N, CA and C atoms as an extended XYZ file, in Angstrom:
552
Properties=species:S:1:pos:R:3:atomname:S:1:resname:S:1:resid:I:1 pbc="F F F"
N        43.737       73.266      135.732 N   MET     1
C        44.236       74.758      135.383 CA  MET     1
C        45.774       75.020      136.464 C   MET     1
N        46.963       75.738      135.991 N   THR     2
C        47.839       75.552      137.171 CA  THR     2
C        47.772       76.715      137.396 C   THR     2
N        48.003       77.294      138.733 N   VAL     3
C        47.895       78.402      139.180 CA  VAL     3
C        49.819       79.347      139.805 C   VAL     3
N        50.142       79.877      139.157 N   ARG     4
C        50.945       80.280      138.948 CA  ARG     4
C        50.920       81.126      140.157 C   ARG     4
N        52.146       81.168      141.153 N   ILE     5
C        52.366       81.597      142.642 CA  ILE     5
C        53.903       82.180      142.239 C   ILE     5
N        54.267       84.192      142.421 N   PHE     6
C        55.454       84.285      142.480 CA  PHE     6
C        55.255       84.636      143.915 C   PHE     6
N        56.239       84.152      143.983 N   ALA     7
C        57.024       84.302      145.507 CA  ALA     7
C        58.077       85.452      145.947 C   ALA     7
N        58.027       85.853      147.111 N   PHE     8
C        59.085       86.958      147.407 CA  PHE     8
C        59.647       85.882      148.820 C   PHE     8
N        60.780       86.336      148.624 N   CYS     9
C        61.110       85.787      150.469 CA  CYS     9
C        61.915       87.534      150.621 C   CYS     9
N        61.484       87.260      151.976 N   GLY    10
C        62.165       88.481      152.190 CA  GLY    10
C        63.778       88.478      153.303 C   GLY    10
N        64.078       87.791      152.428 N   SER    11
C        65.756       87.639      153.346 CA  SER    11
C        66.060       87.231      152.146 C   SER    11
N        67.421       87.787      152.294 N   LEU    12
C        68.833       87.532      151.550 CA  LEU    12
C        69.197       86.317      151.280 C   LEU    12
N        69.776       85.761      152.773 N   ARG    13
C        70.461       85.180      153.434 CA  ARG    13
C        70.094       83.732      152.420 C   ARG    13
N        71.052       82.578      152.069 N   LYS    14
C        70.734       81.132      151.557 CA  LYS    14
C        69.657       80.677      152.480 C   LYS    14
N        70.406       80.524      153.443 N   ALA    15
C        70.028       79.452      154.644 CA  ALA    15
C        69.045       79.999      155.899 C   ALA    15
N        68.087       81.295      155.539 N   SER    16
C        67.470       81.529      156.280 CA  SER    16
C        65.723       80.589      156.406 C   SER    16
N        65.308       81.187      157.628 N   TYR    17
C        64.169       80.189      158.046 CA  TYR    17
C        63.031       81.022      157.120 C   TYR    17
N        62.990       81.812      156.427 N   ASN    18
C        62.077       82.348      155.566 CA  ASN    18
C        61.913       81.543      154.570 C   ASN    18
N        63.270       81.041      153.997 N   ARG    19
C        63.277       80.544      152.133 CA  ARG    19
C        62.952       79.248      152.676 C   ARG    19
N        63.486       78.712      153.896 N   MET    20
C        63.575       77.201      154.314 CA  MET    20
C        61.274       76.840      154.630 C   MET    20
N        60.699       78.290      155.188 N   ALA    21
C        59.587       78.236      154.844 CA  ALA    21
C        58.647       78.247      153.529 C   ALA    21
N        59.323       79.245      152.579 N   LEU    22
C        58.541       79.074      151.353 CA  LEU    22
C        59.043       77.629      150.526 C   LEU    22
N        60.267       77.515      151.296 N   ARG    23
C        60.441       75.436      150.243 CA  ARG    23
C        58.814       74.613      150.951 C   ARG    23
N        58.599       75.459      152.215 N   ALA    24
C        57.471       74.069      152.467 CA  ALA    24
C        56.369       74.752      152.118 C   ALA    24
N        56.123       75.702      151.809 N   ALA    25
C        55.387       76.340      151.557 CA  ALA    25
C        54.639       75.734      149.744 C   ALA    25
N        55.960       75.555      149.531 N   GLU    26
C        55.398       74.887      147.667 CA  GLU    26
C        55.873       73.468      147.608 C   GLU    26
N        56.208       72.825      148.663 N   GLU    27
C        55.933       71.541      149.159 CA  GLU    27
C        54.684       70.814      149.652 C   GLU    27
N        54.095       71.824      150.114 N   LEU    28
C        52.636       71.795      150.816 CA  LEU    28
C        51.424       72.626      150.223 C   LEU    28
N        51.815       73.134      148.879 N   ALA    29
C        50.563       73.405      148.343 CA  ALA    29
C        50.066       72.840      147.303 C   ALA    29
N        48.647       73.120      147.276 N   PRO    30
C        47.467       71.827      146.611 CA  PRO    30
C        48.248       71.712      145.188 C   PRO    30
N        48.255       70.697      144.909 N   GLU    31
C        48.138       70.296      143.185 CA  GLU    31
C        47.735       71.658      142.287 C   GLU    31
N        48.333       71.101      141.197 N   GLY    32
C        48.264       72.033      139.831 CA  GLY    32
C        49.012       73.709      141.063 C   GLY    32
N        49.562       73.705      141.135 N   THR    33
C        50.426       75.158      141.398 CA  THR    33
C        51.867       75.056      140.683 C   THR    33
N        52.023       75.879      140.341 N   ALA    34
C        53.576       76.307      139.628 CA  ALA    34
C        54.407       77.795      140.967 C   ALA    34
N        55.336       77.207      141.171 N   PHE    35
C        56.152       77.908      142.003 CA  PHE    35
C        56.927       78.857      140.907 C   PHE    35
N        57.300       80.562      141.442 N   GLU    36
C        58.553       80.905      141.062 CA  GLU    36
C        58.445       82.258      141.592 C   GLU    36
N        60.535       82.213      141.642 N   THR    37
C        60.838       83.369      142.785 CA  THR    37
C        61.690       84.438      142.030 C   THR    37
N        61.999       85.274      142.453 N   PHE    38
C        63.242       86.235      142.030 CA  PHE    38
C        63.977       86.438      143.245 C   PHE    38
N        65.219       87.256      142.833 N   ASP    39
C        66.245       87.619      143.638 CA  ASP    39
C        66.219       89.350      143.976 C   ASP    39
N        65.346       89.344      145.124 N   ILE    40
C        65.578       90.361      144.974 CA  ILE    40
C        66.874       90.952      145.542 C   ILE    40
N        67.886       90.521      145.668 N   GLY    41
C        68.627       91.152      145.843 CA  GLY    41
C        69.616       91.996      144.592 C   GLY    41
N        68.949       91.581      143.903 N   LEU    42
C        69.822       92.090      142.502 CA  LEU    42
C        69.148       93.300      142.032 C   LEU    42
N        68.065       94.202      142.622 N   LEU    43
C        67.757       95.214      142.797 CA  LEU    43
C        68.311       95.931      143.301 C   LEU    43
N        68.763       97.571      142.840 N   PRO    44
C        69.156       98.694      143.354 CA  PRO    44
C        68.118       99.527      144.121 C   PRO    44
N        68.990       99.668      145.338 N   LEU    45
C        67.904      100.943      145.879 CA  LEU    45
C        67.108      101.984      145.325 C   LEU    45
N        65.633      101.689      145.362 N   TYR    46
C        65.061      102.619      144.546 CA  TYR    46
C        65.444      103.918      144.363 C   TYR    46
N        65.126      104.569      143.247 N   ASN    47
C        65.842      106.293      143.599 CA  ASN    47
C        65.023      107.053      142.501 C   ASN    47
N        64.354      107.790      142.128 N   GLU    48
C        63.053      108.229      141.585 CA  GLU    48
C        63.833      108.792      139.916 C   GLU    48
N        65.273      109.498      140.655 N   ASP    49
C        66.065      110.154      139.760 CA  ASP    49
C        65.804      108.822      138.358 C   ASP    49
N        66.601      107.596      138.769 N   VAL    50
C        66.778      106.415      138.307 CA  VAL    50
C        65.612      106.025      137.844 C   VAL    50
N        64.689      105.719      137.710 N   ARG    51
C        63.549      105.379      137.733 CA  ARG    51
C        62.803      106.287      136.465 C   ARG    51
N        63.469      107.501      136.337 N   ALA    52
C        62.737      108.932      135.957 CA  ALA    52
C        62.993      108.636      134.169 C   ALA    52
N        64.213      107.970      134.417 N   GLN    53
C        65.473      107.757      133.391 CA  GLN    53
C        64.803      105.979      132.797 C   GLN    53
N        63.834      105.714      133.596 N   GLY    54
C        63.424      103.979      133.063 CA  GLY    54
C        63.663      102.833      134.309 C   GLY    54
N        63.102      101.796      133.724 N   PHE    55
C        62.809      100.842      134.765 CA  PHE    55
C        64.381      100.427      134.451 C   PHE    55
N        65.399      100.112      135.392 N   PRO    56
C        66.229       99.343      135.454 CA  PRO    56
C        65.898       97.595      135.199 C   PRO    56
N        67.028       96.980      133.665 N   PRO    57
C        66.462       95.695      133.416 CA  PRO    57
C        65.738       94.914      134.621 C   PRO    57
N        66.810       94.708      136.248 N   PRO    58
C        66.276       93.738      136.953 CA  PRO    58
C        64.640       94.231      137.569 C   PRO    58
N        64.230       95.396      137.164 N   VAL    59
C        63.110       95.933      137.624 CA  VAL    59
C        62.081       95.734      137.283 C   VAL    59
N        62.034       95.711      135.460 N   GLU    60
C        61.899       95.324      134.611 CA  GLU    60
C        60.888       93.785      134.765 C   GLU    60
N        61.949       92.968      135.112 N   GLU    61
C        61.606       91.631      134.703 CA  GLU    61
C        61.151       90.977      136.211 C   GLU    61
N        61.202       92.026      136.987 N   LEU    62
C        60.094       91.641      138.590 CA  LEU    62
C        58.873       91.946      138.307 C   LEU    62
N        58.416       93.441      137.754 N   ARG    63
C        57.249       93.791      137.417 CA  ARG    63
C        56.712       92.885      136.112 C   ARG    63
N        57.007       92.069      135.334 N   ALA    64
C        56.862       91.411      134.552 CA  ALA    64
C        56.453       90.175      134.907 C   ALA    64
N        57.194       89.776      135.892 N   LYS    65
C        56.793       87.925      136.629 CA  LYS    65
C        55.762       88.877      137.635 C   LYS    65
N        55.416       89.846      138.308 N   ILE    66
C        54.332       90.333      138.936 CA  ILE    66
C        52.811       90.103      138.137 C   ILE    66
N        52.800       90.821      137.020 N   ARG    67
C        52.106       90.983      136.118 CA  ARG    67
C        51.914       89.721      135.977 C   ARG    67
N        52.128       88.867      135.587 N   ASP    68
C        52.192       87.246      134.775 CA  ASP    68
C        51.877       86.466      135.899 C   ASP    68
N        52.045       86.516      137.260 N   ALA    69
C        51.629       85.612      137.851 CA  ALA    69
C        50.253       85.690      138.329 C   ALA    69
N        49.574       84.425      138.682 N   ASP    70
C        48.001       84.838      138.908 CA  ASP    70
C        48.233       85.129      140.446 C   ASP    70
N        48.715       84.457      141.203 N   THR    71
C        49.112       85.434      142.779 CA  THR    71
C        50.010       85.670      143.152 C   THR    71
N        50.348       86.118      144.155 N   LEU    72
C        51.535       86.474      145.053 CA  LEU    72
C        51.552       85.257      146.337 C   LEU    72
N        52.835       85.159      146.736 N   LEU    73
C        52.912       85.262      148.379 CA  LEU    73
C        54.790       85.520      148.664 C   LEU    73
N        53.801       86.024      149.470 N   PHE    74
C        54.975       87.067      150.913 CA  PHE    74
C        55.816       86.473      151.576 C   PHE    74
N        57.113       85.923      151.859 N   VAL    75
C        57.203       85.377      153.064 CA  VAL    75
C        58.041       85.794      153.417 C   VAL    75
N        58.274       86.562      154.731 N   THR    76
C        59.028       88.188      155.225 CA  THR    76
C        58.876       87.474      156.727 C   THR    76
N        60.633       87.553      157.088 N   PRO    77
C        61.050       87.871      158.583 CA  PRO    77
C        60.765       89.358      159.079 C   PRO    77
N        61.344       89.187      160.269 N   GLU    78
C        61.114       90.847      160.986 CA  GLU    78
C        62.442       91.434      161.754 C   GLU    78
N        62.280       92.087      160.980 N   TYR    79
C        63.992       93.001      161.147 CA  TYR    79
C        63.505       94.838      161.980 C   TYR    79
N        63.961       94.575      163.184 N   ASN    80
C        63.309       95.858      163.878 CA  ASN    80
C        61.978       96.504      164.252 C   ASN    80
N        61.055       95.320      164.147 N   TYR    81
C        59.697       95.587      164.245 CA  TYR    81
C        59.141       95.078      162.821 C   TYR    81
N        59.534       95.492      161.936 N   SER    82
C        58.737       95.842      160.589 CA  SER    82
C        59.348       95.270      159.640 C   SER    82
N        59.708       95.712      158.485 N   ILE    83
C        59.605       94.796      156.837 CA  ILE    83
C        61.100       94.583      156.996 C   ILE    83
N        61.747       93.729      156.393 N   PRO    84
C        62.762       93.739      155.919 CA  PRO    84
C        62.970       95.356      154.758 C   PRO    84
N        64.217       96.186      155.077 N   GLY    85
C        64.716       96.926      153.576 CA  GLY    85
C        64.597       96.605      152.275 C   GLY    85
N        65.312       95.409      152.225 N   VAL    86
C        65.304       94.962      150.645 CA  VAL    86
C        63.816       94.005      149.813 C   VAL    86
N        62.844       93.991      151.451 N   LEU    87
C        61.808       93.375      150.823 CA  LEU    87
C        60.646       94.922      150.424 C   LEU    87
N        61.217       95.952      151.033 N   LYS    88
C        60.109       97.173      150.852 CA  LYS    88
C        60.946       97.595      149.967 C   LYS    88
N        61.962       97.570      149.686 N   ASN    89
C        62.277       98.195      148.137 CA  ASN    89
C        61.825       97.528      146.911 C   ASN    89
N        61.602       96.586      147.149 N   ALA    90
C        61.496       95.415      145.977 CA  ALA    90
C        60.051       95.874      145.418 C   ALA    90
N        59.092       96.148      146.940 N   ILE    91
C        57.607       96.616      146.682 CA  ILE    91
C        57.840       98.017      146.265 C   ILE    91
N        58.576       98.987      146.643 N   ASP    92
C        58.468      100.488      146.185 CA  ASP    92
C        58.799      100.275      144.966 C   ASP    92
N        60.068       99.315      143.679 N   TRP    93
C        60.245       99.385      142.726 CA  TRP    93
C        59.348       99.053      141.896 C   TRP    93
N        58.704       98.145      142.477 N   ALA    94
C        57.694       97.211      141.334 CA  ALA    94
C        56.329       98.254      141.499 C   ALA    94
N        56.040       98.890      142.318 N   SER    95
C        55.102       99.721      142.808 CA  SER    95
C        54.769      101.327      141.442 C   SER    95
N        55.568      101.460      141.260 N   ARG    96
C        56.088      103.334      140.349 CA  ARG    96
C        55.116      102.832      139.354 C   ARG    96
N        54.108      103.782      138.826 N   PRO    97
C        54.015      103.905      137.908 CA  PRO    97
C        54.112      103.834      136.706 C   PRO    97
N        54.417      103.423      135.312 N   PRO    98
C        52.946      103.076      134.808 CA  PRO    98
C        52.765      101.887      135.419 C   PRO    98
N        51.297      101.759      135.314 N   ASP    99
C        50.549       99.725      135.341 CA  ASP    99
C        51.179       99.216      136.178 C   ASP    99
N        51.086      100.176      137.592 N   GLN   100
C        51.932       99.267      138.735 CA  GLN   100
C        50.779       98.025      139.185 C   GLN   100
N        51.728       96.851      139.187 N   PRO   101
C        51.359       95.178      138.644 CA  PRO   101
C        50.688       94.565      139.912 C   PRO   101
N        50.894       95.280      141.334 N   PHE   102
C        49.891       94.634      142.198 CA  PHE   102
C        48.954       94.785      142.561 C   PHE   102
N        48.136       95.794      140.914 N   ASN   103
C        46.900       96.530      141.861 CA  ASN   103
C        45.663       94.988      141.394 C   ASN   103
N        45.021       94.836      142.124 N   GLY   104
C        43.840       93.318      142.130 CA  GLY   104
C        44.212       92.293      141.864 C   GLY   104
N        45.993       92.115      142.627 N   LYS   105
C        46.609       90.682      142.199 CA  LYS   105
C        46.394       89.810      143.906 C   LYS   105
N        45.693       88.649      144.036 N   PRO   106
C        45.606       88.107      145.053 CA  PRO   106
C        47.053       87.606      145.684 C   PRO   106
N        46.612       87.588      146.695 N   ALA   107
C        48.068       87.479      147.582 CA  ALA   107
C        48.167       86.851      149.247 C   ALA   107
N        48.925       85.987      149.624 N   ALA   108
C        49.276       85.971      151.082 CA  ALA   108
C        50.669       86.071      151.607 C   ALA   108
N        50.185       86.717      152.962 N   ILE   109
C        51.813       86.625      153.632 CA  ILE   109
C        51.582       85.252      155.002 C   ILE   109
N        53.017       85.191      155.185 N   MET   110
C        53.181       83.931      156.172 CA  MET   110
C        55.200       84.757      156.600 C   MET   110
N        55.415       84.276      157.601 N   GLY   111
C        57.048       84.490      157.909 CA  GLY   111
C        57.663       84.069      158.776 C   GLY   111
N        58.901       83.298      159.352 N   ALA   112
C        58.930       82.786      160.509 CA  ALA   112
C        60.382       83.905      161.177 C   ALA   112
N        60.632       83.595      162.187 N   SER   113
C        61.785       84.492      162.992 CA  SER   113
C        61.920       83.923      163.994 C   SER   113
N        63.196       83.645      164.768 N   PRO   114
C        63.294       83.475      165.844 CA  PRO   114
C        62.577       83.979      167.444 C   PRO   114
N        62.282       84.849      167.238 N   SER   115
C        61.366       85.569      168.018 CA  SER   115
C        60.194       84.740      168.483 C   SER   115
N        59.501       85.244      169.221 N   MET   116
C        58.419       84.368      169.948 CA  MET   116
C        57.060       84.838      169.120 C   MET   116
N        57.475       86.036      168.649 N   LEU   117
C        56.189       86.442      167.889 CA  LEU   117
C        55.581       85.604      165.969 C   LEU   117
N        56.736       85.457      165.674 N   GLY   118
C        57.185       84.417      164.544 CA  GLY   118
C        56.635       85.597      163.125 C   GLY   118
N        57.294       87.158      163.064 N   SER   119
C        57.274       87.917      162.231 CA  SER   119
C        56.218       88.883      162.495 C   SER   119
N        55.105       88.425      163.270 N   ALA   120
C        53.494       89.224      163.553 CA  ALA   120
C        53.750       90.804      162.821 C   ALA   120
N        54.507       91.381      163.809 N   ARG   121
C        54.465       92.884      163.263 CA  ARG   121
C        54.859       93.079      161.803 C   ARG   121
N        55.775       92.485      161.616 N   ALA   122
C        56.844       93.020      160.265 CA  ALA   122
C        55.076       92.304      158.964 C   ALA   122
N        54.438       91.507      159.560 N   GLN   123
C        53.492       91.126      158.466 CA  GLN   123
C        52.066       91.875      158.579 C   GLN   123
N        51.801       92.602      159.753 N   TYR   124
C        50.784       93.566      159.916 CA  TYR   124
C        51.361       94.610      159.085 C   TYR   124
N        52.940       95.133      159.301 N   HIS   125
C        53.478       96.670      158.078 CA  HIS   125
C        53.273       96.192      157.059 C   HIS   125
N        53.628       94.628      156.523 N   LEU   126
C        52.859       94.880      155.231 CA  LEU   126
C        51.758       94.274      154.908 C   LEU   126
N        51.147       94.057      155.946 N   ARG   127
C        49.837       93.920      155.328 CA  ARG   127
C        49.142       95.726      155.017 C   ARG   127
N        49.647       96.858      155.503 N   GLN   128
C        49.236       98.264      155.634 CA  GLN   128
C        49.825       98.536      153.853 C   GLN   128
N        51.102       98.272      153.463 N   CYS   129
C        52.003       98.238      152.385 CA  CYS   129
C        50.659       97.387      151.283 C   CYS   129
N        49.817       96.150      151.077 N   CYS   130
C        48.879       95.864      150.604 CA  CYS   130
C        48.018       96.887      150.467 C   CYS   130
N        47.533       96.952      151.034 N   VAL   131
C        46.206       98.012      151.074 CA  VAL   131
C        46.141       99.248      150.591 C   VAL   131
N        47.181      100.010      150.768 N   TYR   132
C        47.630      100.670      149.567 CA  TYR   132
C        47.479      100.773      148.409 C   TYR   132
N        48.251       99.451      148.163 N   LEU   133
C        48.656       98.726      146.420 CA  LEU   133
C        47.351       97.886      146.080 C   LEU   133
N        46.665       97.972      146.656 N   ASN   134
C        45.161       97.147      145.885 CA  ASN   134
C        45.516       95.866      145.950 C   ASN   134
N        46.272       95.267      146.918 N   ILE   135
C        47.048       93.691      146.787 CA  ILE   135
C        45.309       93.162      147.830 C   ILE   135
N        45.026       91.765      147.434 N   LEU   136
C        43.605       90.929      147.499 CA  LEU   136
C        43.972       90.200      148.836 C   LEU   136
N        44.449       90.195      149.873 N   LEU   137
C        45.356       89.277      150.531 CA  LEU   137
C        44.289       88.288      151.417 C   LEU   137
N        44.417       87.114      151.281 N   VAL   138
C        44.114       85.918      152.213 CA  VAL   138
C        43.846       86.732      153.601 C   VAL   138
N        43.280       86.589      154.593 N   ASN   139
C        43.338       87.275      156.103 CA  ASN   139
C        43.917       85.854      156.565 C   ASN   139
N        43.017       84.518      156.436 N   GLN   140
C        43.246       83.656      157.155 CA  GLN   140
C        43.553       82.266      156.469 C   GLN   140
N        44.272       81.504      157.479 N   PRO   141
C        45.239       81.217      158.588 CA  PRO   141
C        45.900       82.061      158.456 C   PRO   141
N        46.476       82.584      159.592 N   GLU   142
C        47.548       83.857      159.287 CA  GLU   142
C        48.926       82.563      159.575 C   GLU   142
N        50.178       82.450      159.787 N   VAL   143
C        51.270       81.963      159.710 CA  VAL   143
C        52.185       82.746      160.281 C   VAL   143
N        52.574       82.464      161.229 N   PHE   144
C        53.973       83.279      161.930 CA  PHE   144
C        54.647       81.877      162.735 C   PHE   144
N        55.307       81.772      162.485 N   ILE   145
C        56.899       80.588      162.354 CA  ILE   145
C        57.285       81.479      163.522 C   ILE   145
N        57.329       80.656      164.744 N   ALA   146
C        57.755       81.708      166.056 CA  ALA   146
C        58.747       80.437      166.680 C   ALA   146
N        60.073       80.809      166.876 N   ALA   147
C        61.058       80.389      167.427 CA  ALA   147
C        61.426       79.388      165.957 C   ALA   147
N        61.395       80.155      164.642 N   ALA   148
C        62.060       79.538      163.953 CA  ALA   148
C        63.037       78.141      163.685 C   ALA   148
N        64.429       78.799      165.004 N   HIS   149
C        65.405       78.267      165.270 CA  HIS   149
C        65.135       76.534      165.495 C   HIS   149
N        63.763       76.341      165.760 N   THR   150
C        63.759       75.268      166.443 CA  THR   150
C        62.633       73.901      165.915 C   THR   150
N        62.142       75.054      165.136 N   LYS   151
C        61.513       74.208      163.801 CA  LYS   151
C        61.698       73.830      162.159 C   LYS   151
N        63.116       73.759      162.222 N   PHE   152
C        63.497       73.119      160.938 CA  PHE   152
C        64.653       72.414      161.451 C   PHE   152
N        65.162       71.163      160.761 N   ASP   153
C        65.988       70.270      160.434 CA  ASP   153
C        67.533       70.854      159.966 C   ASP   153
N        68.469       70.115      160.052 N   ALA   154
C        69.211       70.681      159.409 CA  ALA   154
C        69.181       70.456      158.499 C   ALA   154
N        68.539       70.046      157.778 N   ALA   155
C        68.374       69.859      156.013 CA  ALA   155
C        67.605       70.949      155.904 C   ALA   155
N        66.681       71.777      156.839 N   GLY   156
C        65.555       73.083      156.172 CA  GLY   156
C        64.386       72.743      156.009 C   GLY   156
N        64.110       71.462      156.195 N   ARG   157
C        62.737       70.811      156.483 CA  ARG   157
C        62.001       71.406      157.777 C   ARG   157
N        60.691       71.853      157.039 N   LEU   158
C        60.447       72.252      158.309 CA  LEU   158
C        59.546       71.021      158.936 C   LEU   158
N        60.069       71.018      160.268 N   THR   159
C        59.327       69.984      161.390 CA  THR   159
C        58.482       69.875      162.149 C   THR   159
N        58.007       71.408      162.342 N   ASP   160
C        56.791       71.586      163.327 CA  ASP   160
C        55.473       71.023      162.603 C   ASP   160
N        54.487       70.250      163.314 N   GLU   161
C        53.574       69.930      162.465 CA  GLU   161
C        52.417       70.683      162.546 C   GLU   161
N        52.167       71.377      163.495 N   THR   162
C        51.385       73.035      163.640 CA  THR   162
C        51.593       73.717      162.191 C   THR   162
N        53.067       74.058      162.302 N   GLY   163
C        53.211       75.031      161.513 CA  GLY   163
C        53.044       74.415      159.882 C   GLY   163
N        53.166       73.255      159.139 N   ARG   164
C        53.099       72.436      158.275 CA  ARG   164
C        51.548       72.683      157.673 C   ARG   164
N        51.004       71.925      159.103 N   LYS   165
C        49.414       72.420      158.542 CA  LYS   165
C        48.870       73.489      158.563 C   LYS   165
N        49.175       74.693      159.200 N   LEU   166
C        48.598       76.343      158.726 CA  LEU   166
C        49.346       76.520      157.506 C   LEU   166
N        50.398       76.260      156.681 N   ILE   167
C        51.147       76.227      155.203 CA  ILE   167
C        50.218       75.774      154.682 C   ILE   167
N        49.600       74.262      154.363 N   GLY   168
C        49.042       73.769      154.060 CA  GLY   168
C        47.599       74.470      153.392 C   GLY   168
N        47.212       74.825      154.820 N   GLN   169
C        46.055       75.546      154.532 CA  GLN   169
C        45.557       77.021      154.003 C   GLN   169
N        46.961       77.682      154.459 N   LEU   170
C        47.115       79.340      153.772 CA  LEU   170
C        47.633       78.718      152.165 C   LEU   170
N        48.027       77.886      152.097 N   MET   171
C        48.444       77.769      149.948 CA  MET   171
C        46.838       77.392      149.654 C   MET   171
N        46.115       76.643      150.310 N   GLN   172
C        44.907       75.792      149.626 CA  GLN   172
C        44.128       77.693      150.109 C   GLN   172
N        44.128       78.345      150.453 N   ALA   173
C        43.366       79.411      151.306 CA  ALA   173
C        43.616       80.302      149.654 C   ALA   173
N        44.708       80.137      149.671 N   LEU   174
C        45.263       81.274      148.831 CA  LEU   174
C        44.794       80.668      147.402 C   LEU   174
N        45.318       79.763      146.769 N   VAL   175
C        44.607       79.083      145.435 CA  VAL   175
C        43.445       79.042      145.430 C   VAL   175
N        42.389       78.685      146.643 N   ASP   176
C        41.152       79.579      146.211 CA  ASP   176
C        40.263       80.888      146.594 C   ASP   176
N        41.411       81.273      147.042 N   TRP   177
C        40.916       82.573      146.654 CA  TRP   177
C        41.257       83.022      145.503 C   TRP   177
N        42.494       83.042      144.839 N   THR   178
C        42.792       83.349      143.656 CA  THR   178
C        41.960       82.768      142.432 C   THR   178
N        41.519       81.431      142.848 N   GLU   179
C        40.064       81.415      141.705 CA  GLU   179
C        39.008       82.237      141.615 C   GLU   179
N        38.908       82.470      142.727 N   ARG   180
C        37.284       83.006      143.197 CA  ARG   180
C        37.661       84.742      142.912 C   ARG   180
N        38.442       85.726      143.323 N   VAL   181
C        39.383       86.763      142.789 CA  VAL   181
C        38.923       86.464      140.521 C   VAL   181
N        39.332       85.873      140.269 N   LYS   182
C        39.758       85.596      138.594 CA  LYS   182
C        38.083       86.034      138.059 C   LYS   182
N        37.283       84.733      138.842 N   ARG   183
C        36.308       84.588      138.499 CA  ARG   183
C        35.415       85.771      138.282 C   ARG   183
N        35.394       87.302      139.389 N   GLY   184
C        34.944       88.004      139.988 CA  GLY   184
C        33.888       87.917      140.053 C   GLY   184
């Protein structure tokens, strides 16, 4: 059985460390996984007046991809000690009723940052959002890629062996957790 992972990258920059970390997660995931992503930059800013008229097509697509995935992976940078606005905007759009697609969905969080905390504060804020949305998070291992500017080569490949090991362990834990949640 293929485990379908829908991944959110909280950075819009094409050459972001988090996009590179997402590629590492895909590379290091166990066999039998398939990744899909979505450009959250396509979403309009959340506005309840707009939602009251119906979800815009990119939001409908995002909600369907979340619903259809077996599990989620959030890869987030840290902006001003918290979650990037574009990631929060995507979560806000996707989580509106009816049929909030995050409910009961297994997920994992990881992130990269040039700082010494490697997106830890953003990840903790994202965990708070996940609690409210009833997203079932993998708790360990935690993956904080600190000093990210020193951990990737010119081609965007993660060269830090500790980081690669932790990401591989997180991806295995996510697949195991997803299978466990599905069994009930």
